[in-house]
C-alpha positions as CSV (number, residue, x, y, z in Angstrom):
1,X,117.2,-233.7,123.2
2,X,117.4,-230.0,123.8
3,X,114.9,-227.6,122.0
4,X,116.4,-225.0,119.8
5,X,115.0,-221.5,120.2
6,X,114.5,-219.6,117.0
7,X,116.2,-216.3,117.1
8,X,113.7,-213.5,116.6
9,X,114.2,-211.5,113.5
10,X,115.6,-208.0,114.1
11,X,113.1,-205.2,113.9
12,X,113.0,-203.3,110.7
13,X,114.7,-199.9,111.0
14,X,112.3,-197.0,111.4
15,X,112.2,-194.8,108.3
16,X,113.5,-191.4,108.9
17,X,111.2,-188.5,108.0
18,X,112.2,-186.9,104.8
19,X,113.4,-183.4,105.1
20,X,111.0,-180.7,104.0
21,X,112.2,-179.0,101.0
22,X,113.3,-175.4,101.4
23,X,110.9,-174.2,98.7
24,X,107.9,-175.6,100.5
25,X,108.9,-173.9,103.8
26,X,109.2,-170.5,102.0
27,X,105.7,-170.9,100.5
28,X,104.2,-171.8,103.8
29,X,105.7,-168.8,105.5
30,X,104.4,-166.5,102.8
31,X,100.8,-167.6,103.2
32,X,99.1,-165.8,106.1
33,X,95.8,-166.9,107.7
34,X,92.8,-165.2,106.0
35,X,91.4,-164.1,109.4
36,X,94.5,-162.3,110.6
37,X,93.9,-158.6,111.5
38,X,95.2,-156.2,108.9
39,X,96.5,-152.8,110.0
40,X,93.8,-150.0,109.9
41,X,94.0,-148.0,106.7
42,X,93.0,-144.4,106.6
43,X,89.4,-143.7,105.2
44,X,89.9,-141.6,102.1
45,X,86.2,-140.7,102.1
46,X,86.3,-139.0,105.6
47,X,86.8,-135.2,105.5
48,X,89.9,-133.7,107.3
49,X,89.5,-133.2,111.0
50,X,89.8,-129.4,110.7
51,X,87.3,-129.1,107.8
52,X,84.1,-127.2,108.7
53,X,80.8,-129.2,108.5
54,X,77.9,-127.8,106.4
55,X,75.8,-127.4,109.5
56,X,78.4,-125.3,111.2
57,X,79.3,-123.1,108.2
58,X,75.7,-122.1,107.3
59,X,73.4,-120.3,109.8
60,X,70.1,-121.8,110.6
61,X,67.2,-120.7,108.3
62,X,64.9,-119.3,111.1
63,X,67.8,-117.2,112.5
64,X,68.6,-115.8,109.0
65,X,65.0,-115.0,108.4
66,X,64.6,-113.2,111.7
67,X,67.7,-111.1,111.0
68,X,66.4,-110.2,107.6
69,X,63.1,-109.1,109.0
70,X,64.7,-106.9,111.6
71,X,66.9,-105.3,109.0
72,X,63.9,-104.6,106.7
73,X,61.5,-103.3,109.4
74,X,60.9,-99.6,109.1
75,X,62.2,-97.4,111.9
76,X,59.5,-96.2,114.4
77,X,58.2,-92.7,113.9
78,X,58.9,-90.4,116.8
79,X,55.8,-88.8,118.4
80,X,56.0,-85.0,118.6
81,X,57.0,-83.7,122.0
82,X,54.0,-82.8,124.2
83,X,51.5,-85.1,122.4
84,X,50.2,-88.7,122.6
85,X,48.5,-90.7,119.9
86,X,44.9,-91.3,120.9
87,X,42.6,-93.8,119.1
88,X,38.9,-93.3,119.0
89,X,36.9,-96.4,119.9
90,X,33.5,-94.9,120.7
91,X,30.1,-95.7,119.1
92,X,29.7,-92.8,116.7
93,X,31.0,-93.0,113.1
94,X,32.9,-89.7,113.7
95,X,33.8,-87.9,116.8
96,X,34.8,-84.4,117.9
97,X,36.2,-83.8,121.4
98,X,33.9,-81.4,123.2
99,X,34.5,-82.6,126.8
100,X,38.1,-81.3,127.0
101,X,37.6,-78.5,124.5
102,X,40.3,-79.5,122.0
103,X,37.8,-79.8,119.1
104,X,40.0,-82.5,117.7
105,X,38.1,-84.6,115.1
106,X,38.4,-88.4,114.6
107,X,37.1,-89.2,111.1
108,X,36.1,-92.8,112.0
109,X,36.2,-95.4,114.6
110,X,39.8,-96.6,114.9
111,X,41.3,-93.3,113.7
112,X,44.3,-92.0,115.7
113,X,44.9,-88.3,116.4
114,X,47.6,-86.5,118.4
115,X,46.3,-85.0,121.6
116,X,48.2,-82.8,124.1
117,X,49.7,-85.0,126.8
118,X,47.8,-83.5,129.8
119,X,44.4,-84.0,128.0
120,X,45.3,-87.4,126.6
121,X,46.1,-88.6,130.2
122,X,42.6,-87.6,131.3
123,X,41.0,-89.3,128.2
124,X,42.8,-92.5,129.0
125,X,41.9,-92.4,132.7
126,X,38.3,-91.2,132.6
127,X,37.0,-92.2,129.1
128,X,38.3,-95.7,128.5
129,X,35.2,-96.7,126.5
130,X,35.9,-93.8,124.1
131,X,39.6,-93.5,123.8
132,X,42.7,-95.6,124.1
133,X,46.4,-95.2,123.3
134,X,47.0,-95.7,119.6
135,X,49.9,-96.1,117.3
136,X,51.4,-93.0,115.8
137,X,51.4,-93.0,112.0
138,X,53.3,-89.8,111.4
139,X,50.4,-87.3,111.2
140,X,51.1,-83.7,112.0
141,X,50.0,-82.3,115.4
142,X,46.6,-80.6,115.2
143,X,46.1,-76.9,115.5
144,X,44.2,-76.4,118.7
145,X,41.7,-73.6,119.2
146,X,42.1,-71.0,121.8
147,X,40.4,-71.4,125.2
148,X,38.1,-68.4,124.7
149,X,36.7,-69.9,121.5
150,X,36.3,-73.3,123.1
151,X,34.4,-72.0,126.2
152,X,32.1,-69.9,124.0
153,X,31.1,-72.9,121.9
154,X,30.4,-75.1,124.9
155,X,28.3,-72.3,126.5
156,X,26.3,-71.9,123.4
157,X,25.6,-75.7,123.3
158,X,24.6,-75.7,127.0
159,X,22.1,-72.9,126.3
160,X,20.7,-74.9,123.4
161,X,20.2,-77.9,125.6
162,X,18.4,-75.8,128.3
163,X,15.8,-74.8,125.7
164,X,14.9,-78.4,124.7
165,X,11.9,-80.2,125.9
166,X,11.6,-84.0,126.3
167,X,10.9,-84.8,122.7
168,X,13.8,-82.6,121.5
169,X,16.2,-84.1,124.0
170,X,15.1,-87.6,123.1
171,X,15.7,-86.9,119.4
172,X,19.0,-85.2,120.1
173,X,20.4,-88.1,122.1
174,X,19.2,-90.7,119.5
175,X,20.5,-88.8,116.5
176,X,23.9,-87.7,117.8
177,X,24.8,-90.3,120.3
178,X,22.6,-93.3,119.5
179,X,21.3,-93.3,123.1
180,X,17.8,-93.7,124.4
181,X,16.3,-91.5,127.1
182,X,13.7,-92.4,129.6
183,X,11.0,-89.8,129.0
184,X,9.3,-90.7,132.3
185,X,12.0,-88.7,134.0
186,X,11.9,-84.9,134.5
187,X,13.1,-82.6,131.7
188,X,15.9,-81.3,133.9
189,X,17.2,-84.8,134.5
190,X,17.1,-85.5,130.7
191,X,19.0,-82.3,130.0
192,X,21.7,-83.4,132.5
193,X,21.9,-86.7,130.8
194,X,22.4,-85.1,127.4
195,X,25.0,-82.8,128.8
196,X,26.9,-85.9,130.2
197,X,26.7,-87.5,126.7
198,X,28.3,-84.4,125.2
199,X,31.1,-84.6,127.9
200,X,31.6,-88.3,127.2
201,X,31.3,-88.5,123.4
202,X,32.0,-85.0,122.4
203,X,29.9,-82.3,120.7
204,X,28.2,-83.3,117.5
């Protein structure tokens, strides 16, 4: 007896996907990912490109102070023609030029007096321990004595020195020039030393 084959049941039909509603599609399209790059917006806090910066518009403080100091500095006083300002730096409290015969007086160490250029050049060259070039402060040029009067005063001083003995020469050098003499030397040698002191430091 022949076997009957059962007919297999037909497969169930596959359910079709439901169409997405149009409203849902519009909502999805309107939602952008949170990490998407947004276009660069201009920074409202930044100054315009052509606006000057505070550093560029204001001068530096040291430069401004230097300019102000130059503007406020007094103008230098012109030295009278034919003279040079000479400062006395010797040992005596006061000084009168006897070496060069000008009889110009310096009232104190550090005082500055005007001296004729030719004599001032000699002072600066040969008497650097007594004189140096000073800063002119506007003092008037001194009235110089005539050569005859100058020569007469020096001759009288030389005659006085020639009459001094050792004790007198020693006292003269100590009193007027604060110098000590060696009395073991001859009186003529001491007289020459005192004469050189007068030439170097000036007549007392």
